[in-house]
PAZAPA-4460 file (N, C-alpha, C; in steps of 0.05 Angstrom, whole numbers, plus 32768, in hexadecimal, padded with zeros to 4 digits):
% residues 118
    n_x    n_y    n_z   ca_x   ca_y   ca_z    c_x    c_y    c_z   seq   type   mol
   88C4   85F4   887C   88C8   8611   887F   88C0   861F   8865     1      M     A
   88BA   8638   8867   88B1   8648   8851   88C1   8661   884E     2      I     A
   88C9   8668   8835   88D7   8681   8831   88C3   8695   8826     3      M     A
   88C2   86AC   8832   88B0   86C2   882A   88C1   86D9   8820     4      I     A
   88BD   86E0   8806   88CB   86F7   87FB   88B5   870C   87F5     5      R     A
   88B9   8723   8802   88A6   8739   87FE   88B4   8750   87F1     6      A     A
   88A9   875A   87DA   88B4   8771   87CD   88A1   8788   87D4     7      I     A
   88AB   879C   87E2   889B   87B2   87ED   88A6   87CD   87E5     8      V     A
   8896   87E1   87E8   88A0   87FC   87E3   88B6   8802   87F7     9      R     A
   88CC   8810   87EF   88E2   8815   8802   88D9   8825   881B    10      P     A
   88C6   8837   8818   88BD   8847   882E   88AD   8836   8842    11      E     A
   88A4   881E   883B   8895   880D   884D   88A6   87F7   8859    12      K     A
   88BF   87F3   884F   88D0   87DD   8858   88D5   87DD   8876    13      A     A
   88DD   87F4   8882   88E3   87F5   889E   88CA   87F0   88AF    14      D     A
   88B3   87F9   88A6   889A   87F4   88B4   8893   87D6   88B4    15      E     A
   8898   87C9   889D   8893   87AC   889C   88A7   879D   88AE    16      V     A
   88C0   87A5   88AD   88D4   8798   88BF   88CC   879B   88DC    17      L     A
   88C3   87B3   88E4   88BB   87B7   8900   88A3   87A6   8907    18      A     A
   8890   87A3   88F5   8878   8793   88FA   8880   8776   88FD    19      A     A
   8892   876C   88EC   889B   8750   88EE   88AA   874C   8909    20      L     A
   88BB   875F   8910   88C9   875D   8929   88B6   875C   8941    21      M     A
   88A2   876E   8941   888F   876F   8956   887E   8755   8958    22      D     A
   887A   8748   8941   886B   8730   8940   887B   8717   8947    23      A     A
   8896   871B   894B   88A7   8705   8953   88B6   86F8   893C    24      G     A
   88B9   8706   8926   88C7   86FC   890E   88DE   870F   8907    25      Y     A
   88F3   870F   8917   8909   8723   8912   891C   871C   88FB    26      P     A
   891D   8702   88F3   8930   86F9   88DF   8927   8700   88C3    27      A     A
   8932   8715   88B8   892A   871F   889D   8943   8729   888F    28      V     A
   8946   8722   8876   895B   872D   8865   894E   8743   8854    29      T     A
   895B   875A   8852   8950   8771   8843   8964   877A   882E    30      K     A
   895B   877E   8816   896C   878A   8802   895C   879A   87ED    31      Y     A
   896A   87AD   87E1   895E   87BF   87CE   895D   87B1   87B3    32      A     A
   8946   87B3   87A6   8942   87A8   878B   8934   87BD   8779    33      V     A
   8933   87B8   8760   8925   87CA   874D   8917   87B9   8739    34      A     A
   8900   87C1   8731   88F1   87B2   871D   88D7   87C0   8716    35      G     A
   88C6   87B1   8709   88AC   87BD   8702   8897   87A6   8703    36      R     A
   887F   87AE   8707   8869   879B   8708   8859   879D   86EF    37      G     A
   8840   8796   86F1   882E   8796   86DA   882A   87B2   86CE    38      K     A
   882F   87C6   86DF   882B   87E2   86D5   8842   87EB   86C2    39      Q     A
   8857   87DA   86C0   886E   87DF   86AE   887C   87F9   86B4    40      R     A
   8881   87FE   86CD   888F   8817   86D5   887B   882D   86DB    41      G     A
   8886   8845   86DB   8875   885D   86E0   887E   8873   86CE    42      I     A
   886A   8882   86C4   8870   8899   86B2   8869   88B3   86C1    43      K     A
   887D   88C4   86C2   8879   88DF   86CE   8880   88F3   86B9    44      I     A
   886C   8901   86AF   8871   8914   8699   8879   8904   8680    45      G     A
   8890   890C   8675   889A   88FE   865D   88AE   88E8   8664    46      D     A
   88B4   88E5   867E   88C8   88D1   8686   88BA   88B8   8691    47      V     A
   88C4   88A1   8686   88BA   8887   8690   88D0   887A   86A1    48      T     A
   88C9   8873   86B9   88DB   8864   86CB   88D5   8847   86C9    49      Y     A
   88E6   8838   86BB   88E1   881C   86B5   88E6   880A   86CD    50      D     A
   88F8   8812   86DE   88FE   8802   86F6   88F9   8813   870F    51      E     A
   88E8   8809   8720   88E1   8817   8738   88F0   880B   8750    52      I     A
   88FC   881C   8761   890A   8811   8779   88F6   8804   878C    53      P     A
   88FD   87ED   8796   88ED   87DE   87AA   8901   87D2   87BE    54      K     A
   88F6   87C7   87D3   8906   87B9   87E7   88FB   879C   87E9    55      T     A
   890E   8789   87E9   8905   876D   87EC   890C   8764   8808    56      M     A
   88F9   8758   8816   88FC   874D   8831   88F9   872F   882E    57      L     A
   890C   8721   8839   890C   8704   8837   890D   86F7   8852    58      M     A
   88FB   86E4   8858   88FB   86D7   8872   88F3   86BA   886F    59      S     A
   88FE   86A9   8880   88F6   868D   8880   88E8   8688   889A    60      V     A
   88D0   867D   8898   88BF   8678   88B0   88B4   865B   88AF    61      V     A
   88AB   8652   88C6   889E   8638   88C7   8884   8639   88B7    62      N     A
   887C   8622   88AC   8864   8620   889C   884B   862B   88AA    63      E     A
   8849   8625   88C4   8831   862E   88D3   8830   864C   88D8    64      E     A
   8846   865A   88D4   8847   8677   88D7   8844   8686   88BD    65      D     A
   8843   8678   88A7   8842   8685   888C   882C   8699   8889    66      K     A
   8813   8691   888E   87FC   86A3   888A   87FE   86BC   889B    67      D     A
   8806   86B9   88B4   8808   86D0   88C6   881D   86E3   88BC    68      F     A
   8834   86D9   88B4   884A   86EB   88AB   8841   86F9   8891    69      V     A
   8835   86EB   887F   882C   86F7   8866   8817   870D   886B    70      I     A
   8804   8707   887D   87F0   871C   8884   87FD   8734   8891    71      Q     A
   8811   872F   88A2   881F   8746   88AF   882C   8757   889B    72      T     A
   8839   874B   8887   8847   875A   8872   8832   8769   8861    73      I     A
   881D   875C   8859   8809   8769   8849   87FC   8781   8857    74      M     A
   87F4   877D   8870   87E8   8792   887F   87FA   87AA   8883    75      D     A
   8814   87A5   8886   8827   87BB   888B   8831   87C8   8871    76      T     A
   8834   87B9   885C   883F   87C4   8843   882B   87D2   8832    77      A     A
   8812   87CD   8837   87FC   87DA   8827   87FC   87F8   882D    78      R     A
   87FA   8808   8818   87FB   8825   881B   87E0   8832   8821    79      T     A
   87CB   8823   881E   87B0   882D   8824   879F   8815   882B    80      S     A
   8787   881A   8836   8776   8803   883E   8771   87EF   8827    81      P     A
   876E   87FA   880F   8769   87E8   87F8   8782   87E2   87E8    82      N     A
   8799   87EC   87F1   87B2   87E8   87E2   87B3   87F9   87CA    83      G     A
   87CA   87F9   87BC   87CF   8809   87A4   87E3   87FA   8792    84      A     A
   87E2   8801   8778   87F6   87F6   8766   8812   87FD   8771    85      F     A
   8823   87E9   8770   883F   87EE   8778   8844   87E7   8796    86      G     A
   882F   87DE   87A4   8834   87D7   87C0   8846   87BF   87C3    87      D     A
   8848   87AE   87AF   885A   8798   87B0   884E   877D   87AB    88      G     A
   885E   8768   87AF   8857   874C   87AC   8864   873C   87C2    89      K     A
   8857   8725   87C7   8863   8711   87DA   8865   86F7   87CB    90      I     A
   887C   86EB   87CD   8881   86D1   87C1   8887   86BD   87D7    91      F     A
   887B   86A5   87D5   887E   8691   87EA   8889   8677   87DC    92      V     A
   889E   866C   87E8   88AA   8653   87DE   88B1   8641   87F5    93      T     A
   88B2   8627   87F0   88BB   8614   8804   88D9   8614   8806    94      E     A
   88E2   8610   881F   88FF   860E   8824   8905   85F1   882B    95      V     A
   8916   85E4   881C   891C   85C8   8821   892E   85C4   883A    96      E     A
   8943   85D4   883C   8957   85D1   8851   8961   85EC   885A    97      E     A
   8969   85EE   8873   8975   8607   887E   898E   85FF   888E    98      V     A
   89A4   860B   8888   89BD   8606   8897   89C7   8620   88A4    99      Y     A
   89D3   861D   88BB   89E1   8633   88C8   89FE   8630   88C2   100      T     A
   8A0A   8643   88B5   8A26   8641   88AB   8A39   863F   88C3   101      I     A
   8A36   864F   88D7   8A49   8650   88ED   8A4B   8635   88FC   102      S     A
   8A35   8627   8900   8A35   860E   890F   8A35   85F6   88FD   103      S     A
   8A2E   85F9   88E4   8A2C   85E3   88D2   8A13   85D1   88D7   104      G     A
   8A00   85DC   88E5   89E8   85CC   88EB   89D1   85D3   88D9   105      T     A
   89BF   85BF   88D6   89A6   85C3   88C8   8993   85D1   88DB   106      R     A
   897E   85DD   88D1   896B   85EB   88E2   895F   85D9   88F7   107      E     A
   895D   85BF   88F1   8952   85AC   8905   8967   85A3   8919   108      D     A
   897D   85B2   891A   8993   85AD   892D   89A3   8594   8929   109      D     A
   89A1   8587   8912   89B1   8570   890B   89CB   857A   88FF   110      T     A
   89E3   8575   890A   89FC   857E   88FF   89FF   8575   88E2   111      P     A
   8A09   8586   88D1   8A0C   8580   88B4   8A1F   8569   88B0   112      A     A
   8A34   8566   88C1   8A48   8551   88BE   8A3B   8535   88C2   113      E     A
   8A28   8534   88D5   8A1A   851A   88DB   8A08   8513   88C3   114      E     A
   89FC   8527   88B7   89EA   8522   88A0   89FA   8515   8889   115      E     A
   8A12   8520   8884   8A23   8517   886E   8A2D   84FB   8874   116      V     A
   8A35   84F6   888D   8A40   84DC   8895   8A2B   84C6   8894   117      A     A
   8A12   84CC   8897   89FE   84B7   8898   89FA   84A9   887F   118      S     A
***
């Protein structure tokens, strides 16, 4: 499995969530973050804003769905056909194990208690 973390502009977050839902990927965690990219913040007049508000969307998908989900996020989060500074980043990492807390099972439906006992 693959974890995809997308940092997007807050005004694009709901649009990205809707696109993922429509594409069949409803499981997403969303939270507000702040930071800066290569542009080191933004300067408006004499004021420099060092940390820009963003939204992070996190989802775990099967390996074979990775490219489709990434492309869906990129197409939806981009603010213009060619994109713009500050549109965001996508980070992809491997997920070793997934457990459901309520049932105690691994994502592959093997109960956690049986795994420990083996």
